[in-house]
N, C-alpha and C positions, 0 to 999 in steps of 0.2 A: 327347534321346530320340528324334527323327525330323529331324535335323539333315542335312543332304545335304554338308557339305562335309569331316566325318572319312569318308566313303565316297567322295567326289571322291579324296581323297589316297591312298586305299587303291588305286584305279582308277588313279589318275598313277605311285605306285610299281611298279606292277606294270607301265607301258608303260615307265617311263624306268630301271627295273634292267635291262630289255633282257631280263625272261623270259616277255613277251607275244611279243616277235620269234623266240624260240627257240622257243616253243610252235608260232607259225604255221611257221616255217621247216621244224622237225621232222613238219609235219603231224597235231600232238596238237588233239583236237576240245576246246575251249574253249566255244563258245557253244552254248547259250546262257549267259551270263555273270552273275552273280548277285552284289550285295553287298549282305546282310540288315540289315536295321535291328533292334534288338535289341527281342523281344517285350516291353511294358510288363505288367505286373501291375497287376490291378486297382485294389491302394491307391494305388499312384507314379500311376496315368493320373488318377485322381480330384484327387487333392494336387494336379496339375499343371496342369489341364483346360485353364486358361486358356494357358498357356505352350504347350502341344500343338495348341492351336488357332491358336496364331501360329504354329506351327512348320510347321503344314500350310497355311495361307497364303501363308508365305513360299516353299515348292514349288511349292504353282502359280504365283505370280508370275515363281518364277526362268528360268523354260524349261526346267525341266529334266523337267517333267509326262511327256512320250513315255515315258520312261526308270521311271517310278513304277510298282511290282508294288505293288497295294490287295489287301487280304487282309480278310474279313470276320470279328470276334470276338466270341461271347456273353462277356458280363459278367453276374456276380447282379447287383448294383445298375444298373448303367448301360445295360443290356441290350447288343443289338447295336451294335458300334461299324466302321465301316470305316477302314481306318489303313494307312499305309504298312508292305510289307513288304518290299520289296528295289530296291535300284538295281539297274534286269537291262539287258541288251542281248541283242535277238536274233542281230544279225550285226555282224561286225567295223567296218563301214560305221558302223554306230550307233556302238559304242563309240571309234571316232577322232571320230566329228563332235562327241561331248559332251566329248573332251579338246583339242580345235581341233589335232589332231596330223594332220589328212589328207594337209597337204602336205608335211610331215616325213616322213610313212609312206612316202610318193610317191620320195623320193628315198631312204629308206632301201631300198627295191626297187629302184631304179636301181641304186642302189651294189653293191648284193648280186647282181645279175646281171653287172655289170661285173668285179666278183671272183671269181665263180665259174668265168668265162672263163679266167680266169688261173691257176687250181685253188684256189682259197680257199674254196669253197662249204662244204663239211666243215668247216673249221676257222670260219667267222663261223656254221654254223647250232650252233656248241656253244659261241659266245663272239660272239653281236653286238654286245653294249655296245662294241667295237673298234668297230666301224662306225659305230653310235650317237653316238658322244664325237667323232667326225672326221669326221660329215656335210658340215661344209660345207667341208671341204678334201680329200675323198677323194679327187675324179677327179686332183685334182695329185699324191695320195699315190701313188695308183697308176699315174699315169704314171712315175713315180721307179722304183718295183718292176717296171716292164715293162722300162724302161732296162735295170737291173742283169741282170734273166734273160734279156736278147737280148746283154748284155756284162758279162760276169762279169769282175771283176778288171779293170777299165777302164786302170788305169796314169794316168789323169790326175786334174788338181786338181778340187774340187770345181764352182769356180770356170768349168772348162770343159765341165761334163756340156750335153750339146747337145739339151736337153729343153726345147720349146718353154713359155714363162711359167715357167720353175723356176730360181728362183737360189738360190746358196748359202746366204743367208740362212732361205730354205727349209726347206731339208735341215737345218740348225744346228737348226732351232726343231721338227722331226717327224724325229728320231734314233730317238726311241725308238719310236714306232710301225712307221717304215720298218725298224729292227733285228727286231720284230717278226713279221711279215710274210715280212722277205727269209728269217727261219731256217725260216719254216715251206715257201719255195718253191725257194730255190737246193739245189743237189747237194752235199753236204758239201766237195767240194775247192773249192767256188767264195767259203770263207769261211774266216775263222780263229772257230772256236767258240770257243777259250781267251779270247776278248778278250772282257770282260763290259763292261767301263765305258767311259767314251767321254773321258774325259778325256788329256791327251797325245795326243791326235787319233782315240781306240780306234776311233771310227767308220769313220774314213779306213783304221786299219790293218787292219781286221777284215773290210773289203770290198774290199781294193784298189786303192785311191785314193792318187794323190800329197799328201802335206801337207810345211808348211814344216819342215827337219829342226832339230832342236837344236842351240843352237850354243854354241861354249866360246870363252872369253876366256883367253888365258895367256902367261905372259911366260916366254922363254926367260932365265935368271939368269946363265946362263954365256955372257958375252961373244964365245967362239971357237966356241959351238956354233950360233949365231942360225941360225933359219930365213929363206933365200934374204936375210942382212944385217938381220933384222926383228926388232926385240926382242917387244914388243907388237902382237898379234894375236887375231882372232877370226875362227874357221870351224866350219863345221857339224863333228858330232860324225863323223861319218863318213871324213869331211879329215883330222881330227885323229888319226882312226886309222891314217892311213893316211901316214902322215909318214916313219914309220920313225924316231920321236923317241928320244934316248940321256940317260937320264941319274938319279944315283944316287937323287935327292932331289927330291918332289914336296909341295911346299906345296899347299894348297886352302887360301884366304884370304877370308874372309867379305866385309871392309870394303873397298870399290874404292880409297882414297886410301892405305890401308895396301899391297894389293897391287900400288900402284903404287909405293911408296916403299920397298918392299924391295929391298933390298942386294942386287949382285951376286955371286951364290956360283959354285963348279966345279960343275959336271955335276948342275946344278939346276934346276927349271922350278917357276913358279907359276901357280897356275889362280884364276881368280876365281870364287869362291863366290858370290857374292850372290845371291840370289835362285835359283839351283840347287837343282833337287829333284834327292833320291836316286835317283828314276828316270832321271831325264835322267842325272844321273851314271855310274848303271849302263852306260849306252853308249860310256861314255871303257875305252878298255884302258890301264889304268896298269900293266900286268903288267912292263912296263919297265925299273920303278923298283925299287931294292931297297928304298925308305923313302917311307914316303907319313904326311902330316901334315896335319890339320886344325887351322888356329886363326879363331877365332869369340870372339865375347864369351863373357865367365863370367856367365852369368844363365841361368834355367831353359832358356829357349829356345834358347839355343845348345848346352846338353847334347842337347836335343833335336834341334836337326841333326847335332850330330855323332855321334847313337845312329841317326839315318836315315842318315848318309854311310855308318856302317859297313854297315848292312844291303847295301849296294852292294859296298862295299870293306871286307873285313872285317881287311885287316892296316893299315888307317889309325890312327895316334893321335894323342892330342892335343897341341897344342903352346899352351904359355903356357895353361892351360887349369888350372893347379893351386892349392893353396891358399896357397903360398909367392907365386904372381904376385898373388892377391887380397888378402892381408895387404899386401904391397910397395906396391899401388895404393889403399890401402882408403878412403884422402884422397878420393880421384877420383870415387866410385861414386856411381851417382846410383839412382833408384828406376825399376825395371821394370814396367810399367804395368799387363800384365797377365800375371802368371804362371802360367806352366801346373803342374798338379801330379801329370801325368800318369807313370805307371810307364816307364821308359827301360828297353828290355830289351839293350842293345848300350853299356853302359858295365864300364869296371874299376873295381874295389874301388874305386879312391882316388876316382875320378871322381863313383860316387853316391855315395860319401861327400859331398863337395862338393855333389852336386846336391840331397841330402839337405838341408844348410845353407842353399841359396836355396832352399826350398822350405817348410822346417816351422822351422828352426834359428836361430841367430845368423846369418845372410846371409838373411833370407827377404826377398824382393821384390828384394834388392839388385843390382845390375850392373855392372861393369867392362867399360866397352865398350872394344874392341880399340881405338880410337884413343888411345884414353888413355896408352897405355902407349908409353912413350919405345922408338923406335926404337932408341936404344942400347942399352937394356939386353935388345930382342929380338936384334939379332945378337950380343949376347955371348953367349944362350943358344946361338945357332945355332953361333958359331964352337966354344963347348965339345964340339959334337956332332960337330967335323969330324976 
């Protein structure tokens, strides 16, 4: 009935939600601030008189007596009673002292003033919880923001940023808040607003930083068309696009040993696909080839990768990922540990039918790994295409 903790929680929620800070920053009058106790009726008071006495004694011992407002109530049977009416604060200092937040709020005021000088005053008046949640690292965060304001699109690696006390790990772990603040302050031409995710160096691409290039490993299967006499090489995707390669067929092969063992072919190229994301594959210009093929495991994830690859290169066909191959090597199948049941948008009707068998039907949870298919069988299929 007169317990202080529920009211303390209300006051703390008001502070920690940032609503207190927003009210102060926006000049709203909030003091005196009261959190009333529930007014007891006479019946409830009489029924729990011993509990009420103990609660009032606890209030006196709690050290919060200076914040308790009392009132005198008249009851028919027990007469006048002086009872707690509210947890009450006359000033901001009293409120902060009660919550033990004096030092934290002092840091908040300092942080707000520093941010206001950068032009974030109005923004933080509306969203003070952003500052409140990042108080521990606020000065460092503003140092990074200030650098980008003075040096938009710097064209260097995170590791090279000349900001005292800031390393690349700090920026990596604070990309979200940095992105929020930079979008408030930078001119539209100083960043790429179309980038909303930070995977695949999204932050670096968005704010004009350098980042490690995606790389592609490939083999020139035509012995007479090797690049500088090299059969197997790995280079940056942009370098691949500048090689002026020529090939009629390209095979994207998921398994490394299969990629390495794939036989020589006239006017053909093999690309190692293991772990290669569709977004990275999209960086490659493969328009010079007449035919594109993807060869992966026959399982649910193999078809998921095929669908993803096809989102980057619509012309790609599957290779040895058909029912005939599945039946031919069925005795070599193993169990797929965690099959996916996701709907895949980029499969042909034949591929989709086999995929359904793998996730729901006769081949459920089965996997025919690429390396279990005899290379002689694979090359017979290739020769039939020539």
